[in-house]
VOZA-957115 format. One line per 3 residues: number of its first residue (from 1); for each residue x, y, z of C-alpha. Coordinates in steps of 0.02 Angstrom, whole numbers, plus 32768, in hexadecimal, padded with zeros to 4 digits. Last residue first. Layout:
% residues N
NUM) X Y Z ~ ...
% end
This chain:
% residues 178
178) 54BA 6475 D924 ~ 5433 644B D8A5 ~ 543B 64EE D844
175) 54F9 64EF D845 ~ 5500 6441 D7F7 ~ 5477 6463 D779
172) 54C8 6506 D743 ~ 5578 64BC D740 ~ 554A 6424 D6D6
169) 54DD 6491 D666 ~ 5570 6506 D648 ~ 55D7 6473 D608
166) 554D 643D D590 ~ 552E 64F0 D556 ~ 55E8 650E D536
163) 55F4 646C D4D2 ~ 555F 64A3 D469 ~ 55AE 6550 D454
160) 564E 6502 D40F ~ 55E7 6497 D398 ~ 5580 652D D362
157) 561F 6590 D340 ~ 5658 6503 D2CD ~ 55B1 64F2 D271
154) 553E 6585 D297 ~ 5493 6540 D264 ~ 54AC 6483 D26A
151) 551C 6492 D303 ~ 549E 6503 D359 ~ 5411 6486 D33C
148) 547E 63FA D37F ~ 54A7 6465 D416 ~ 53EE 6481 D43C
145) 53D6 63C4 D43F ~ 5475 63AC D4A4 ~ 5449 6434 D521
142) 53A0 63E0 D53D ~ 53F7 633A D55C ~ 5476 638E D5CD
139) 53EC 63D6 D638 ~ 5397 632C D645 ~ 543C 62D7 D672
136) 5469 635E D6EF ~ 53C2 634E D747 ~ 53D1 6290 D74A
133) 5480 629C D793 ~ 5449 6316 D81A ~ 53B0 62AB D843
130) 5424 6216 D85A ~ 549D 627C D8C3 ~ 5408 62AD D930
127) 53D8 61F7 D948 ~ 548A 61CA D979 ~ 5494 624F DA00
124) 5509 62DF D9E2 ~ 55B6 62F9 DA2D ~ 563F 62C6 D9B5
121) 55E1 62AE D912 ~ 557D 634C D92E ~ 560B 63B9 D96B
118) 5684 637E D8E7 ~ 5601 6395 D85F ~ 55D3 6443 D89B
115) 568B 6478 D8A3 ~ 56CF 6422 D806 ~ 5650 6473 D793
112) 56C1 650B D791 ~ 573F 64B6 D71F ~ 56C1 647D D69E
109) 566E 6528 D69B ~ 5717 657D D681 ~ 5742 64FC D5FB
106) 569F 6525 D5A2 ~ 56D0 65DD D5AE ~ 5779 65B1 D561
103) 571F 6550 D4D8 ~ 56B4 65E7 D4B0 ~ 574D 665A D4B0
100) 57AF 65DE D442 ~ 5726 65D5 D3BD ~ 5772 6659 D34B
97) 581A 6601 D344 ~ 57C8 6568 D2F6 ~ 57C0 65B3 D246
94) 587D 65C4 D24E ~ 588C 6506 D24F ~ 593A 6507 D204
91) 59B3 6597 D220 ~ 5A47 652E D256 ~ 59E1 64C0 D2CC
88) 5A4E 64E5 D364 ~ 5A77 6599 D338 ~ 59C9 65CF D305
85) 5980 6565 D391 ~ 59EF 65BB D412 ~ 59BF 6664 D3CC
82) 5905 6634 D3D5 ~ 5915 65DB D47F ~ 5969 6668 D4E0
79) 58E8 66F4 D4EC ~ 5848 6690 D502 ~ 58A3 6609 D565
76) 58ED 6687 D5DF ~ 5840 66D3 D5F7 ~ 57F6 6627 D618
73) 5882 65F8 D692 ~ 5869 669A D6F2 ~ 57AC 6686 D6F4
70) 57BD 65D3 D734 ~ 5838 6606 D7BD ~ 57C9 6697 D7F3
67) 572F 6626 D7EF ~ 5787 65A5 D85C ~ 57C6 6626 D8D7
64) 571C 6679 D8E7 ~ 56C6 65D1 D900 ~ 5747 6592 D97C
61) 573C 6634 D9DF ~ 567D 6631 D9E0 ~ 5666 6579 DA0A
58) 55BF 6571 DA5E ~ 5578 64CD DAA2 ~ 55E6 64CF DB3B
55) 5629 6434 DB92 ~ 56C9 6424 DB2F ~ 571D 637A DB28
52) 56B7 633D DA94 ~ 56DF 63DD DA36 ~ 579A 63C2 DA4A
49) 578E 630C DA14 ~ 5732 6341 D975 ~ 579D 63D9 D954
46) 5849 638C D939 ~ 581F 62FD D8C3 ~ 57A3 636B D867
43) 5825 63F5 D858 ~ 589D 637F D7FE ~ 5817 6345 D785
40) 57DD 63F8 D767 ~ 588F 6432 D741 ~ 58A6 63A6 D6C3
37) 57FF 63C9 D671 ~ 5823 6483 D65F ~ 58D1 6455 D61D
34) 5878 6405 D587 ~ 5863 64AD D52F ~ 58E6 6489 D4A9
31) 5886 63EB D47A ~ 57E9 6450 D45D ~ 583E 64C2 D3DE
28) 587B 6434 D36D ~ 57D8 63D3 D387 ~ 5770 6467 D34B
25) 57DE 6482 D2B3 ~ 57D5 63C7 D28C ~ 5717 63D1 D294
22) 571B 6461 D219 ~ 5791 6404 D1A3 ~ 5729 6362 D1AE
19) 5681 63AD D17C ~ 5601 63D3 D201 ~ 5556 6386 D228
16) 5583 62D2 D253 ~ 5627 62FC D2A7 ~ 55D2 638A D302
13) 5558 630C D34D ~ 55EF 62A6 D386 ~ 5641 6344 D3CA
10) 55A2 6371 D428 ~ 55A0 62BD D46B ~ 5654 62B4 D4A6
7) 567D 6330 D52E ~ 55DC 6377 D575 ~ 557B 62D3 D55E
4) 5601 6258 D595 ~ 5614 6283 D64E ~ 555A 6290 D66D
1) 5540 61EF D609
% end
């Protein structure tokens, strides 16, 4: 559920509350921001073994490097995705260009969640990982309820903000429990 809530459930709620063209505009922009997921998957495979080998509980250089990479990718997405979308989609889905910054910030949150998750899953006790997952699930549930309200009020921008809240919740809960 923790993996599905940030990615699929806000979109499913949006599918109920939004019309098809708006949902298509969201999907068209979201698919261009998939590199955040690819980078996170690669970093997860690298960081978890690295964090298991390290004795320290503080990872300042890794944290700074990860946030710098995520911020760079987010800025690149904010500036490159709208022109790329204009070219790739031949001017369709222009309504979705306005949500690219929110989706890029959600991608930044998604990417930076790799450090606390890698640390917890690699080095934490099983009971602590259970509390971590329960905390994330509760936080994501609250974010989903608030996100549904935002979608009903602000439509496409509300959907993008709901996804941003869900991703931010994963990072906030993960960093708070580390």
